[in-house]
C-alpha positions in Angstrom: 19.4 2.5 -18.0 21.3 3.3 -14.8 24.5 4.8 -16.3 23.0 8.2 -16.8 22.1 8.5 -13.1 25.3 7.0 -11.9 27.1 9.8 -13.5 24.7 12.6 -12.9 24.2 11.9 -9.2 27.7 10.6 -8.6 26.5 7.1 -7.5 28.5 4.0 -6.9 26.8 0.6 -7.5 26.4 -1.3 -4.3 24.6 -4.5 -5.3 22.9 -6.4 -8.1 20.0 -4.8 -10.0 16.4 -5.7 -9.0 13.5 -5.9 -11.5 9.9 -5.5 -10.6 6.7 -5.3 -12.8 7.1 -1.6 -13.1 10.6 -0.5 -12.2 14.3 -1.3 -12.3 16.2 -0.8 -9.1 19.9 -0.6 -8.2 21.4 -0.5 -4.7 24.0 2.3 -4.7 26.1 4.5 -2.4 25.3 8.3 -2.4 27.8 10.5 -0.6 28.8 7.6 1.5 25.2 6.6 2.4 23.3 3.5 1.3 20.6 4.5 -1.3 18.3 2.9 -3.8 18.1 4.1 -7.4 14.7 3.4 -8.9 13.9 3.9 -12.6 10.2 3.5 -13.5 8.1 3.2 -16.7 4.7 3.3 -14.9 3.2 6.8 -14.5 2.1 6.3 -10.9 5.6 5.1 -10.0 7.2 8.0 -11.7 5.1 10.5 -9.7 5.6 8.8 -6.4 8.4 11.3 -5.6 5.7 14.1 -5.2 4.4 12.4 -2.0 7.7 11.1 -0.8 9.1 14.7 -0.9 6.0 16.0 0.9 6.5 13.5 3.7 10.1 14.7 3.9 11.5 11.6 5.6 8.8 11.5 8.3 7.2 8.0 8.2 8.8 7.4 4.8 12.2 7.0 3.2 14.0 10.2 2.5 14.4 11.4 -1.1 18.0 12.3 -2.1 17.2 13.2 -5.8 14.7 12.7 -8.5 13.7 13.5 -12.1 10.8 12.6 -14.4 11.7 8.9 -14.5 14.0 8.1 -11.6 14.1 8.6 -7.8 17.1 8.2 -5.4 15.9 7.0 -2.0 17.3 6.3 1.4 17.9 2.5 1.5 16.6 0.2 4.1 19.4 -2.0 5.5 17.6 -3.5 8.5 17.2 -7.3 8.5 13.6 -7.4 9.9 10.8 -8.2 7.4 7.1 -7.9 8.1 6.3 -10.7 5.7 8.4 -13.0 7.9 6.7 -11.7 11.1 3.3 -12.5 9.6 4.4 -16.0 8.6 6.2 -16.8 11.8 3.5 -16.4 14.4 4.1 -12.6 14.8 1.1 -11.4 12.8 -0.3 -9.3 15.6 3.1 -7.5 15.9 3.3 -6.9 12.1 -0.2 -5.5 12.1 0.6 -3.1 14.9 3.7 -1.9 13.2 1.8 -1.3 10.0 -0.9 0.6 11.9 1.7 2.8 13.5 3.4 3.4 10.1 0.1 4.5 8.6 -0.7 6.8 11.5 2.6 8.5 11.0 2.0 9.0 7.3 -1.5 10.4 8.0 -0.1 13.0 10.5 -1.0 16.5 9.1 2.0 18.3 7.7 0.7 21.9 7.8 1.8 22.7 4.2 0.2 22.7 0.8 -0.7 19.2 -0.6 1.1 17.7 -3.5 -0.7 16.6 -6.7 -2.9 13.7 -5.5 -5.4 11.3 -7.2 -8.9 11.4 -5.7 -10.0 8.1 -4.2 -13.1 8.2 -6.4 -10.9 8.1 -9.5 -8.8 5.3 -8.0 -11.8 3.0 -8.0 -12.6 3.5 -11.7 -11.7 -0.1 -12.6 -14.2 -1.6 -10.2 -17.3 -0.4 -11.9 -16.9 -2.2 -15.3 -15.6 -5.3 -13.5 -18.7 -5.5 -11.3 -20.9 -5.3 -14.4 -19.0 -8.2 -16.0 -18.5 -10.5 -13.0 -21.4 -9.7 -10.7 -21.6 -11.6 -7.4 -19.0 -10.4 -4.9 -17.7 -7.7 -7.2 -21.1 -6.3 -7.6 -21.5 -6.2 -3.8 -18.1 -4.6 -3.5 -19.0 -2.0 -6.0 -22.2 -1.1 -4.3 -20.4 -0.8 -1.0 -17.6 1.3 -2.5 -20.0 3.7 -4.2 -21.7 4.3 -0.8 -18.4 4.7 1.0 -17.0 7.1 -1.6 -20.1 9.2 -1.4 -19.8 9.5 2.3 -16.0 9.8 3.0 -14.8 10.8 6.4 -11.5 12.2 7.7 -10.3 12.9 4.2 -6.5 13.2 3.9 -3.3 12.2 2.2 -3.1 8.4 1.6 -0.3 6.1 0.7 -2.6 3.9 -1.3 -0.6 0.7 -1.2 0.5 0.0 2.4 1.4 -3.7 2.9 4.1 -5.8 4.4 6.7 -5.2 1.6 6.1 -1.5 1.4 7.0 -0.8 5.1 10.7 -1.6 5.6 13.2 -1.7 8.4 15.4 1.3 8.3 17.3 0.5 11.4 17.6 3.4 13.8 15.1 5.3 11.8 12.5 2.7 12.4 9.8 1.3 10.0 9.3 3.5 7.0 7.1 3.4 3.9 8.1 3.3 0.3 6.2 3.2 -3.1 3.1 5.4 -2.4 0.3 5.8 -4.9 -0.4 9.5 -3.7 -4.2 9.4 -3.1 -6.5 11.8 -1.4 -9.5 10.3 0.4 -10.9 8.6 3.5 -8.1 7.5 5.8 -9.8 4.1 6.5 -8.9 3.1 2.9 -5.2 2.9 3.7 -5.8 0.1 6.3 -7.8 -2.2 3.9 -4.9 -3.5 1.9 -3.3 -5.0 5.0 -5.8 -7.8 4.9 -4.7 -9.2 1.6 -1.0 -9.4 2.5 1.3 -11.2 2.6 -0.2 -13.3 -0.2 -0.5 -16.4 2.0 -1.6 -14.7 5.2 -4.6 -14.6 5.2 -5.5 -16.0 1.8 -8.2 -18.6 2.3 -11.3 -19.0 4.5 -9.4 -21.4 6.9 -7.4 -18.2 7.9 -10.6 -16.5 9.2 -9.3 -16.4 12.8 -6.3 -14.4 11.6 -8.5 -12.2 9.5 -10.7 -11.4 12.5 -7.8 -10.8 14.7 -6.4 -8.2 12.3 -9.8 -6.6 12.1 -9.8 -6.3 15.9 -6.3 -4.8 16.1 -6.7 -2.3 13.2 -10.1 -1.2 14.4 -8.7 -0.5 17.9 -5.4 1.1 16.9 -6.8 3.2 14.0 -9.9 4.2 15.9 -12.1 3.0 13.0 -15.5 1.5 13.8 -15.5 -2.3 13.0 -18.3 -2.2 10.5 -16.8 0.7 8.6 -13.5 -1.0 8.4 -15.1 -4.2 7.1 -16.9 -2.3 4.4 -13.7 -0.7 3.2 -12.0 -4.1 3.1 -14.9 -5.4 1.0 -14.6 -2.3 -1.3 -10.8 -2.7 -1.6 -10.8 -6.4 -2.3 -13.2 -5.8 -5.2 -11.0 -3.2 -6.7 -7.9 -5.3 -6.3 -9.6 -8.3 -7.9 -10.7 -6.0 -10.8 -7.1 -5.1 -11.4 -6.1 -8.8 -11.5 -8.9 -9.6 -13.9 -7.8 -6.8 -16.2 -4.5 -8.7 -16.5 -6.3 -12.0 -17.0 -5.0 -13.3 -13.7 -6.9 -15.1 -10.9 -7.8 -13.2 -7.7 -8.3 -15.9 -5.2 -6.8 -14.0 -2.2 -8.8 -10.9 -2.8 -12.0 -12.8 -3.4 -11.5 -14.9 -0.3 -10.8 -11.9 1.9 -13.7 -10.0 0.4 -16.0 -13.0 1.1 -14.9 -13.0 4.8 -15.6 -9.3 5.1 -19.0 -9.7 3.5 -19.8 -12.7 5.8 -18.9 -10.6 8.9 -21.1 -7.8 7.6 -24.0 -10.2 7.1 -24.1 -9.5 3.4 -25.3 -12.2 0.9 -22.8 -12.3 -1.9 
């Protein structure tokens, strides 16, 4: 899988391969610099280079080369991990770093937009799931429909910002990888922070941490608290719907969604 690109882009392997649910990755050296070769079979992953190129290394990893199936990216070599921050009593710091990263990605670029997926289309899996499962998912779907019909501050969204998609690039700071290239309400990009890492917060006993994140994000992003909670409720329903499509449980999303609904005074 990698041999074609090693030859074409004159790469030198620089570590063992890594496999994810949608991609194969290989640490390499490119013109003396550390890089990551990523070969994907998922359509949304293959098209990620469109937005990465548009960001042009500002708030995101730089793109060295790409084709229809592969992308060669600047590689993060810093030792800091936001997942570890969140688990080691530095959750507030991790949340602030993520907010800063999102704000940088949302900065207008003053150039034509790449091909993006409308946020309304991104939510398409929620509607049938709400019909099947009802309850919290039905509440999430009603909330999402209203939010999507009344979007504010529409712009370019990463679509999957979380603690493992913002990495330590040393002197270049914290930069994003693996975007979903969405166009929609900027508040949506902050909602996914609340379901990650997978064990913080994940259950109702973590409500204090959840509320602390709400406070920090609302303040740093300038998003009214109720609006942020509603986007969290909408997002958790969509994420749960995706888990259910794969016949997997969605405890974290459902627990976080229930906390958001409770704070909103909704009866799920």
